C-alpha positions as CSV (number, residue, x, y, z in Angstrom):
1,M,0.0,0.0,0.0
2,T,1.6,3.3,0.5
3,E,3.8,5.4,2.4
4,L,7.0,7.3,2.8
5,Y,10.0,8.2,4.9
6,G,13.1,8.1,2.8
7,Q,15.2,10.7,1.3
8,V,16.0,11.5,-2.3
9,L,18.5,14.4,-2.7
10,Q,19.8,14.9,-6.1
11,D,19.7,17.1,-9.2
12,E,16.3,17.4,-10.8
13,H,17.5,16.1,-14.1
14,A,19.8,13.3,-12.8
15,R,18.7,9.7,-13.3
16,P,18.8,8.0,-9.9
17,Q,19.9,4.5,-9.2
18,A,18.2,2.1,-6.8
19,A,19.9,2.3,-3.4
20,A,19.2,2.3,0.3
21,I,18.6,5.9,1.3
22,A,19.0,7.3,4.8
23,A,15.7,8.0,6.4
24,P,14.7,10.7,9.0
25,A,13.2,9.5,12.2
26,P,9.7,8.5,11.4
27,K,6.7,9.7,13.4
28,A,4.8,7.0,15.3
29,L,2.1,5.3,13.3
30,S,-1.5,5.2,14.4
31,P,-2.8,1.7,15.5
32,R,-4.8,1.5,12.2
33,K,-1.8,2.3,10.1
34,Q,0.4,-0.1,12.0
35,A,-2.1,-2.8,11.3
36,I,-2.0,-1.9,7.6
37,L,1.8,-2.0,7.6
38,D,1.9,-5.4,9.3
39,H,-0.5,-6.7,6.8
40,A,1.5,-5.3,3.8
41,N,4.7,-6.8,5.1
42,S,3.1,-10.2,5.8
43,H,1.7,-10.4,2.2
44,A,4.7,-8.9,0.4
45,D,6.1,-12.2,-1.0
46,A,2.7,-13.2,-2.3
47,R,1.9,-9.9,-4.0
48,A,3.3,-10.7,-7.4
49,G,1.4,-14.0,-7.4
50,W,-1.9,-12.3,-6.6
51,R,-1.3,-9.8,-9.3
52,D,-0.7,-12.6,-11.8
53,K,-3.9,-14.4,-10.6
54,A,-6.0,-11.3,-11.2
55,A,-4.2,-10.4,-14.4
56,V,-7.2,-9.0,-16.2
57,F,-7.9,-6.1,-13.9
58,P,-4.3,-4.8,-13.7
59,A,-3.9,-5.1,-17.5
60,E,-7.2,-3.2,-18.1
61,D,-6.3,-0.6,-15.6
62,E,-2.8,-0.1,-17.0
63,C,-4.2,0.8,-20.5
64,Y,-5.8,4.0,-19.1
65,R,-2.8,4.9,-17.0
66,R,-0.5,4.7,-20.0
67,F,-2.9,7.0,-21.9
68,L,-2.8,9.5,-19.0
69,I,0.9,9.3,-18.4
70,P,3.2,9.3,-21.4
71,P,6.4,7.4,-21.4
72,G,9.5,9.4,-20.4
73,S,7.7,11.4,-17.7
74,R,9.1,12.1,-14.3
75,V,6.9,10.1,-12.1
76,L,6.5,9.8,-8.3
77,E,4.3,6.9,-7.3
78,I,3.1,6.9,-3.7
79,G,2.1,3.4,-2.6
80,C,4.2,1.7,-5.2
81,G,4.0,-1.8,-3.7
82,I,6.5,-4.0,-5.6
83,G,7.1,-1.4,-8.3
84,D,5.4,-3.1,-11.3
85,T,3.0,-0.2,-11.9
86,L,5.7,2.4,-11.9
87,A,8.0,0.3,-14.2
88,A,5.1,-0.2,-16.7
89,L,4.9,3.6,-17.2
90,A,8.5,3.7,-18.5
91,P,9.5,6.9,-16.6
92,S,12.6,8.8,-17.4
93,Y,12.9,9.4,-13.6
94,G,10.8,7.1,-11.5
95,V,10.6,7.2,-7.7
96,G,8.4,4.8,-5.8
97,I,7.4,5.2,-2.1
98,D,5.7,2.6,0.1
99,F,5.8,2.1,3.9
100,S,6.2,-1.7,3.6
101,D,10.0,-2.3,3.7
102,R,9.4,-5.9,2.5
103,Q,7.7,-4.7,-0.6
104,I,10.3,-2.0,-1.2
105,A,13.1,-4.7,-1.0
106,I,11.2,-6.7,-3.6
107,A,10.7,-3.7,-5.8
108,R,14.4,-2.8,-5.8
109,T,15.2,-6.4,-6.9
110,R,12.6,-6.4,-9.7
111,H,13.3,-2.9,-11.0
112,P,16.9,-1.9,-10.3
113,N,16.7,1.1,-12.7
114,L,14.2,2.9,-10.5
115,T,14.5,4.4,-7.0
116,F,12.4,3.1,-4.2
117,I,11.9,4.5,-0.7
118,A,10.4,2.9,2.4
119,G,8.4,5.3,4.6
120,D,5.2,6.9,5.7
121,A,3.7,9.2,3.1
122,E,1.8,11.2,5.7
123,D,5.0,12.2,7.5
124,P,5.9,15.8,6.5
125,A,9.5,15.1,7.2
126,T,9.6,12.4,4.6
127,R,7.9,14.5,2.0
128,A,10.3,17.3,2.7
129,A,13.2,15.0,2.0
130,V,12.0,14.1,-1.5
131,T,13.4,16.3,-4.3
132,G,11.1,17.2,-7.1
133,P,9.5,18.4,-9.1
134,F,7.6,15.6,-11.0
135,D,5.5,15.6,-14.1
136,V,3.1,13.2,-12.5
137,I,2.4,12.2,-9.0
138,L,0.4,8.9,-9.0
139,V,-1.6,7.8,-6.0
140,L,-3.1,4.4,-6.8
141,D,-5.4,2.9,-4.1
142,T,-3.1,4.3,-1.4
143,I,-5.8,7.0,-0.6
144,G,-7.7,4.2,1.1
145,S,-5.0,3.6,3.7
146,L,-4.4,7.2,4.8
147,D,-5.5,8.8,8.1
148,D,-6.0,12.3,6.7
149,C,-6.4,12.4,3.0
150,Q,-6.8,16.2,2.7
151,Q,-3.6,16.9,4.6
152,F,-1.7,14.3,2.6
153,I,-2.7,15.8,-0.7
154,A,-1.8,19.3,0.6
155,Q,1.7,18.1,1.4
156,L,2.3,17.4,-2.3
157,H,2.4,21.0,-3.6
158,P,6.2,21.4,-3.1
159,L,6.8,18.5,-5.5
160,C,4.7,20.2,-8.2
161,T,5.1,22.8,-10.9
162,R,2.4,24.4,-13.0
163,E,2.6,21.4,-15.4
164,T,2.5,18.7,-12.8
165,R,-0.6,16.5,-12.6
166,L,-1.8,14.6,-9.6
167,V,-3.5,11.3,-10.7
168,I,-5.5,9.5,-8.0
169,G,-6.9,6.1,-8.8
170,Y,-9.3,4.3,-6.5
171,F,-12.0,1.6,-6.5
172,S,-15.6,2.6,-6.7
173,H,-17.4,2.6,-3.4
174,L,-20.3,0.7,-5.1
175,W,-18.0,-2.3,-5.6
176,Y,-16.8,-2.4,-2.0
177,P,-19.2,-5.3,-1.0
178,L,-18.2,-7.3,-4.1
179,L,-14.5,-6.8,-3.4
180,K,-14.8,-8.0,0.1
181,A,-16.8,-11.1,-1.1
182,A,-14.0,-11.8,-3.6
183,E,-11.5,-11.7,-0.8
184,A,-13.6,-14.2,1.2
185,M,-13.7,-16.6,-1.7
186,G,-9.9,-16.3,-2.3
187,L,-10.3,-14.5,-5.6
188,R,-8.5,-11.3,-4.4
189,M,-5.7,-10.6,-2.0
190,P,-7.0,-9.8,1.5
191,Q,-7.0,-6.1,2.3
192,P,-7.3,-4.3,5.6
193,E,-10.2,-1.9,6.2
194,Q,-10.0,1.0,3.7
195,N,-11.5,4.5,3.4
196,V,-14.6,4.2,1.2
197,L,-14.5,7.3,-1.0
198,S,-16.8,8.2,-4.0
199,P,-15.5,10.3,-7.0
200,A,-17.3,13.3,-5.5
201,D,-15.4,12.7,-2.2
202,L,-12.1,12.7,-4.0
203,R,-12.9,15.9,-5.9
204,N,-13.9,17.6,-2.7
205,L,-10.7,16.5,-0.9
206,A,-8.5,17.7,-3.8
207,H,-10.4,21.1,-3.8
208,L,-9.9,21.5,0.0
209,A,-6.2,20.8,-0.5
210,D,-5.9,23.5,-3.2
211,F,-5.7,21.0,-6.1
212,D,-8.0,21.9,-9.0
213,P,-9.8,18.9,-10.5
214,V,-9.1,18.8,-14.3
215,K,-11.1,15.8,-15.3
216,S,-12.3,12.4,-14.0
217,E,-13.0,9.1,-15.5
218,Q,-14.6,5.8,-14.6
219,R,-13.4,2.6,-16.2
220,V,-13.5,-1.3,-16.0
221,L,-16.9,-3.0,-15.8
222,S,-15.5,-6.5,-15.7
223,P,-12.4,-7.7,-13.8
224,L,-12.7,-11.0,-15.6
225,R,-12.0,-12.1,-19.2
226,L,-15.5,-13.7,-19.8
227,Y,-14.3,-15.3,-23.0
228,G,-13.3,-11.9,-24.6
229,L,-16.5,-10.1,-23.5
230,G,-14.7,-8.5,-20.6
231,R,-12.4,-6.6,-22.9
232,F,-15.3,-5.3,-24.9
233,A,-17.2,-4.3,-21.8
234,N,-14.2,-2.5,-20.4
235,R,-13.2,-0.7,-23.6
236,V,-16.7,0.2,-24.9
237,L,-19.5,-0.2,-22.4
238,S,-17.7,1.1,-19.3
239,V,-17.4,4.6,-20.7
240,L,-21.0,5.0,-21.9
241,P,-23.3,7.4,-20.0
242,G,-25.1,5.6,-17.2
243,L,-23.0,2.4,-17.3
244,R,-19.8,4.3,-16.5
245,A,-21.2,5.0,-12.9
246,L,-21.1,1.2,-12.4
247,S,-17.3,0.9,-13.2
248,L,-14.9,-0.6,-10.8
249,R,-12.1,2.0,-11.1
250,H,-12.3,5.8,-11.0
251,Y,-9.6,8.3,-11.7
252,L,-9.2,12.0,-10.8
253,V,-6.6,14.2,-12.5
254,S,-5.8,17.5,-10.7
255,R,-3.3,20.4,-10.8
256,S,-1.7,22.4,-8.0
257,M,-3.3,25.8,-7.6
258,R,-0.4,26.9,-5.4
259,C,1.9,26.5,-8.4
260,V,-0.1,28.6,-10.9
261,T,2.0,31.4,-12.3
262,D,1.2,34.6,-14.1
263,D,4.6,34.8,-15.8
264,V,3.3,35.5,-19.3
265,R,4.4,38.9,-20.6
266,S,3.7,38.7,-24.4
267,A,1.2,37.3,-26.8
268,T,1.0,36.4,-30.5
269,V,-2.4,36.8,-32.2
270,V,-2.5,34.6,-35.3
271,I,-5.0,35.6,-37.9
272,P,-5.4,33.1,-40.7
273,A,-7.1,34.7,-43.8
274,R,-8.3,33.5,-47.1
275,N,-10.3,35.9,-49.3
276,E,-10.7,38.3,-46.3
277,R,-9.4,41.5,-47.8
278,G,-12.0,43.7,-46.2
279,N,-11.3,42.5,-42.7
280,I,-7.6,43.0,-42.5
281,A,-7.5,46.7,-41.4
282,P,-10.4,46.3,-39.0
283,A,-8.7,43.4,-37.3
284,V,-5.6,45.6,-36.5
285,Q,-7.8,48.6,-35.5
286,R,-9.9,46.5,-33.1
287,I,-7.2,44.6,-31.2
288,A,-6.8,46.2,-27.8
289,V,-3.4,46.6,-26.0
290,F,-4.1,43.8,-23.4
291,C,-0.4,43.0,-22.5
292,P,2.9,44.9,-22.8
293,D,4.1,43.0,-26.0
294,I,1.7,41.9,-28.7
295,E,2.8,40.3,-32.0
296,I,0.2,40.0,-34.8
297,I,0.8,37.4,-37.5
298,F,-1.3,37.4,-40.6
299,I,-1.0,34.2,-42.5
300,E,-2.6,34.2,-46.0
301,G,-4.1,31.1,-47.6
302,H,-4.1,31.3,-51.4
303,S,-6.6,34.2,-51.7
304,Q,-8.1,35.5,-54.9
305,D,-9.2,38.9,-53.7
306,G,-5.9,40.6,-53.0
307,T,-5.8,39.7,-49.3
308,Y,-2.0,39.5,-49.1
309,E,-1.5,42.8,-50.8
310,E,-4.0,44.4,-48.3
311,M,-1.9,42.9,-45.5
312,E,1.2,44.6,-46.8
313,R,-0.7,47.9,-47.1
314,V,-2.0,47.6,-43.5
315,R,1.4,46.8,-42.1
316,A,2.8,49.9,-43.7
317,V,0.0,52.0,-42.3
318,Y,0.4,50.8,-38.7
319,P,4.2,50.7,-38.1
320,Q,3.6,51.0,-34.4
321,H,2.3,47.4,-34.3
322,D,4.5,44.4,-34.6
323,I,2.8,42.9,-37.6
324,K,4.3,39.9,-39.5
325,L,3.1,38.5,-42.8
326,M,3.3,34.9,-43.9
327,R,1.9,32.7,-46.7
328,Q,0.9,29.3,-45.7
329,P,2.8,26.5,-47.5
330,G,-0.2,24.0,-47.6
331,K,-3.9,24.1,-47.5
332,G,-6.5,24.3,-44.7
333,K,-6.8,26.4,-41.6
334,A,-4.8,23.8,-39.5
335,D,-1.8,24.2,-41.8
336,A,-2.0,28.0,-41.5
337,V,-2.4,28.1,-37.8
338,F,0.4,25.7,-36.9
339,T,2.8,27.3,-39.4
340,A,2.2,30.6,-37.7
341,F,2.4,29.1,-34.2
342,D,5.8,27.6,-35.1
343,A,7.0,31.1,-36.0
344,A,5.4,32.9,-33.1
345,R,7.5,34.4,-30.3
346,G,4.7,35.3,-27.7
347,D,4.4,33.5,-24.4
348,V,0.7,33.1,-25.2
349,L,-0.7,32.0,-28.6
350,M,-4.1,33.2,-29.7
351,I,-6.2,32.5,-32.8
352,L,-8.4,35.2,-34.2
353,D,-10.4,34.2,-37.4
354,A,-10.2,36.9,-40.0
355,D,-13.9,37.0,-40.5
356,L,-14.1,38.9,-37.1
357,T,-17.3,37.1,-36.1
358,M,-15.4,36.6,-32.8
359,P,-15.0,40.3,-31.9
360,P,-11.3,41.2,-31.4
361,E,-12.3,43.3,-28.5
362,Q,-12.9,40.1,-26.5
363,L,-9.2,39.0,-26.7
364,P,-8.2,40.7,-23.4
365,K,-10.7,38.3,-21.6
366,F,-9.0,35.3,-23.1
367,F,-5.6,36.5,-22.1
368,E,-6.7,37.3,-18.5
369,A,-8.3,33.8,-18.1
370,L,-5.0,32.2,-19.0
371,R,-2.7,34.6,-17.2
372,S,-4.7,34.3,-13.9
373,G,-4.4,30.5,-14.0
374,K,-8.2,29.9,-14.2
375,G,-7.5,27.8,-17.3
376,E,-4.6,26.5,-19.4
377,F,-6.6,26.0,-22.7
378,I,-9.2,28.8,-23.2
379,N,-11.9,27.9,-25.8
380,G,-14.2,30.4,-27.2
381,S,-17.9,29.6,-27.1
382,R,-20.5,31.2,-29.4
383,L,-23.4,29.2,-28.1
384,V,-24.0,30.7,-24.7
385,Y,-25.1,34.3,-25.5
386,P,-27.6,35.2,-28.1
387,M,-25.9,35.8,-31.4
388,D,-26.4,38.4,-34.2
389,E,-29.2,37.6,-36.6
390,G,-27.8,35.6,-39.5
391,A,-24.5,34.9,-37.7
392,M,-25.1,31.1,-37.8
393,R,-27.6,29.1,-39.8
394,F,-30.1,27.0,-37.9
395,L,-28.8,23.6,-39.0
396,N,-25.2,24.7,-38.0
397,L,-26.5,25.8,-34.6
398,I,-28.2,22.4,-34.0
399,A,-25.1,20.5,-35.2
400,N,-22.8,22.6,-33.0
401,K,-24.8,22.0,-29.9
402,T,-25.0,18.3,-30.6
403,F,-21.3,18.0,-31.1
404,S,-20.6,20.0,-28.0
405,Y,-22.4,17.4,-25.9
406,L,-20.6,14.6,-27.6
407,F,-17.2,16.0,-27.2
408,S,-17.8,17.0,-23.5
409,W,-18.5,13.3,-22.9
410,L,-15.5,12.1,-24.9
411,L,-13.0,14.5,-23.3
412,N,-14.4,14.5,-19.7
413,Q,-14.3,18.3,-19.7
414,R,-17.2,20.7,-20.5
415,Y,-17.2,22.1,-24.1
416,T,-20.1,24.2,-25.2
417,D,-18.6,24.9,-28.6
418,T,-15.8,23.0,-30.3
419,L,-15.7,25.0,-33.5
420,C,-15.3,28.5,-32.3
421,G,-12.2,29.8,-34.1
422,T,-10.6,31.5,-31.0
423,K,-8.5,29.2,-28.9
424,V,-5.7,30.3,-26.5
425,L,-2.9,28.5,-24.8
426,R,0.7,29.0,-23.7
427,R,3.4,28.6,-26.3
428,S,5.2,26.1,-24.0
429,D,2.0,23.9,-23.8
430,Y,1.7,24.1,-27.6
431,Q,5.2,22.8,-28.0
432,R,4.4,19.9,-25.7
433,L,1.2,19.3,-27.6
434,K,3.0,19.3,-30.9
435,A,5.6,16.8,-29.6
436,G,2.8,14.4,-28.8
437,K,0.8,15.0,-32.0
438,A,1.8,11.7,-33.5
439,Y,-0.7,10.0,-31.2
440,F,-3.6,11.5,-33.2
441,G,-1.9,11.9,-36.6
442,D,-2.9,14.4,-39.3
443,F,-6.6,14.1,-39.4
444,D,-8.0,17.6,-38.8
445,P,-8.1,20.2,-41.6
446,F,-9.5,22.8,-39.2
447,G,-6.9,22.6,-36.4
448,D,-9.6,22.9,-33.7
449,F,-9.6,19.3,-32.8
450,D,-5.8,19.0,-33.0
451,L,-5.8,21.5,-30.3
452,I,-8.7,20.2,-28.3
453,F,-7.6,16.6,-28.4
454,G,-4.0,17.6,-27.7
455,A,-5.0,19.7,-24.7
456,S,-7.0,16.7,-23.4
457,K,-4.1,14.3,-23.8
458,L,-1.9,16.8,-21.9
459,N,-4.5,17.0,-19.1
460,L,-4.7,20.8,-19.5
461,K,-7.4,22.6,-17.6
462,S,-9.8,23.7,-20.3
463,I,-12.4,26.4,-19.8
464,D,-15.0,27.8,-22.1
465,L,-15.2,31.6,-22.5
466,P,-18.5,32.9,-23.8
467,I,-18.4,35.5,-26.6
468,R,-21.1,37.3,-28.5
469,Y,-21.0,35.9,-32.0
470,A,-21.3,38.6,-34.7
471,A,-22.5,38.4,-38.3
472,R,-19.9,38.7,-41.0
473,S,-19.5,42.1,-42.6
474,Y,-17.2,41.1,-45.5
475,G,-16.9,37.9,-47.6
476,E,-18.6,34.5,-47.3
477,T,-18.3,31.6,-44.9
478,Q,-16.0,28.8,-46.1
479,I,-17.8,26.2,-44.0
480,S,-19.9,23.5,-45.8
481,R,-22.7,22.3,-43.6
482,F,-22.9,18.8,-45.0
483,R,-19.3,18.1,-46.0
484,H,-17.9,19.4,-42.8
485,G,-20.8,17.9,-40.8
486,W,-19.8,14.5,-42.1
487,M,-16.2,15.2,-41.2
488,L,-17.3,16.1,-37.6
489,L,-19.1,12.8,-37.3
490,K,-15.9,11.0,-38.3
491,M,-14.1,13.0,-35.7
492,V,-16.4,11.7,-33.0
493,V,-15.7,8.1,-34.0
494,F,-12.0,8.8,-34.3
495,A,-11.9,10.5,-30.8
496,F,-13.9,7.6,-29.3
497,F,-11.3,5.1,-30.2
498,K,-8.3,7.3,-29.5
499,I,-9.5,8.9,-26.2
500,K,-12.3,6.9,-24.8
501,A,-12.2,3.2,-25.9
502,I,-8.6,2.5,-25.0
């Protein structure tokens, strides 16, 4: 199970070797925790055998953990047992902590390339001796053994940065009677009495400890193979609305609010434009000075109305603005946006569609939402406030609302509008998103879903920012209701198998 009193003192980027580490004097364990420790030590030698016996559940559980935690991450696992879970994540720097010295001894033998520490995770002296930060702190089932879950979570802040994610995995309280019955029948390793916590309980504990829940998920309906039906139930059925509440495992992903920083000082506004000649000058005129350093990048996409020439004229008329011009090398909005993002220098990257249906005057709100730490991926939403007459056709409105519900379910975060052109994130997060883009491949001509799915894969805190959607004053929409609607349906299926059914 889980706990901690060792010491890891070394450079943040050094790769540690398994070794016995000097421990501070531990505080006395409560009678309950002493009983849990005695139980863990007495069952240490049999733990690997029990894991093999119940091979289906660990394997199913591991699929989702590998989705949440990419290989090469810096991972701290609290409650590491014999180290198999930590090793399966293939961390670049892996530290496992458990208060069973017998289990830690086995872990060091099984996984000599990782560092393992024996100790009590609720002892502040032990936590203070661990050198971070980590990309991920994994607490798998250990939450059930703790005396004070809120205080334990609060002690993790010094091991975090803004990008660190705390991942807590626990069994559903609805399964507790069945799990105890399985122990009585010899189908599961005996466990001492555990805290019984619902997903809502975990979210509340994280919130009280100043960790902001990013998303949660329930998985695994069947811990048995059932002649292949178990895999289907776990991959497809366990994530469906209604059925998901019956799943055995639930996960909570959170971020430290004490590590939120407002260190962004510059922004790049990327304006992709194709046949938008009449909107170029108004775009520059209507962008407010919302931060000390604003770069504007116009990227033109094979226009026929003199859009690029108008960009050159506007740049000459407004020399006080840092305006850069580009011609996209390929086709589609995604190609234009990502080409400009790669060339941008701002701390914050912002997309403003050249049709100006998202009023440029709203950009300061997007910047402030990110700068303040309220969100890490800010998504504009056109579907909250009433919009201008004629701004969106009725069938488009119905389709957009339908897809917003579908993608909220797929991504475990609320999206009221997936196709609003304005999306904002830090350049450093975009670079991480781009590095992991191969997971999804080149499938999105718009770029909206590249960003949305990438932000979800990075576990970024996404928030919707309502805007008042305006009618176009120049040019014509380049969205085809039926062709692009069919494409969105394909996106839903694609996302289901890449994000949900894994």
